[in-house]
Residue, then its C-alpha position, 0 to 999 in steps of 0.5 A: x293815148x290809145x290809138x283808135x282802130x279805123x272802122x271799115x265798112x263791110x265790103x260787098x261779097x261779089x258773085x264771081x267765077x272761081x276761074x276769074x278769081x284765081x287768074x286775077x291780080x292779088x293786091x296787098x294793102x297796108x294798114x286796115x285797108x283790105x287786100x283784094x283781087x282785081x276781077x275785071x273792073x272790080x276790086x274784090x275783097x269778099x266773094x260769094x261763090x256757089x260751087x260743088x265740094x270735091x274734097x273735105x279735110x277737117x282737123x281740130x285746128x284747120x278745116x279745108x274744102x276744095x270747091x269747083x264751079x266748072x271754071x276752076x277750083x279753090x280751097x276754102x280754109x276755116x281756122x281754129x274753132x271755125x274748122x268744126x263748122x265744116x264737119x257737116x260738109x260732104x263731097x258732092x254737096x253744092x254750097x254757097x261760100x262767103x269769104x275773103x281771098x287770101x294769099x299765103x306764100x304761094x297758096x291762094x285760098x278763101x278764108x271762111x266766113x259763111x258756108x251753107x249747103x244749098x239746092x243744086x239748082x242754085x248753081x244753075x241760077x248762078x251760071x245764068x247770073x254770070x253768063x257764059x262769058x269767056x274767061x282767061x286761061x292764064x294771066x295776060x294769056x289768051x282767052x278760051x271758051x269752056x266747052x260745055x253742054x248746058x253751061x258745065x265744063x264737060x272736059x274738066x278733070x275736076x268735074x270728072x273726078x267729082x263724078x267719080x267720087x260720087x260713084x265711089x261714095x254711092x256704090x253699096x257693092x252693087x254699083x251706083x245708081x246712075x240717076x242718083x249720081x246725075x241728081x247729086x252732081x248738080x250738073x243737069x241730066x245732059x251734062x252729067x250723062x255726057x261726063x258718065x259717057x266719057x268716063x265709060x269710054x275712057x275705061x274708068x267706069x263700067x255699067x255692071x248692070x242696067x242703070x248702075x255703074x262701078x269704078x274699074 
């Protein structure tokens, strides 16, 4: 007798913060039941994330991007023929990602289902949807409030690295146009300008001519 595979309903893709997701408890189930992450009162087996792309690595059999939503970073992996679908994704893009949280060995990542480049304004919409709630800094550890200007973590090393990558990619030899960097960051003018100001103060970039910056 052929054993019939149990048909599971399609799980909801929950809108969550990356920080809350990676700090949640990962639960593995047997059989056809999907694994999930406990995020607050939800069992999250599929996610809907909006974030900025800070790294892209694509090969024939594996595509990996790293995304950052201001609360944390996570890898999104596409395997085999799906890896080619990440070829059009670039550092600095704001994307919506639908996928499933997975843990392999000690690595936690999102298994790709859908990824699409979107207008950076949708990142602000998502921040408003999720609110500026306190997130946990570690499992069972103390909670902290992200220091933000307008909702973006201006002290995040990943956000600063992201802006540095934008400057590097936009520099045509004469420096990167500050307005272009601000627009492409998706952080909003005040947030992006504060990050640029901090990078100048720390000596990582300098204003070579008015309105343009270069990496030192």
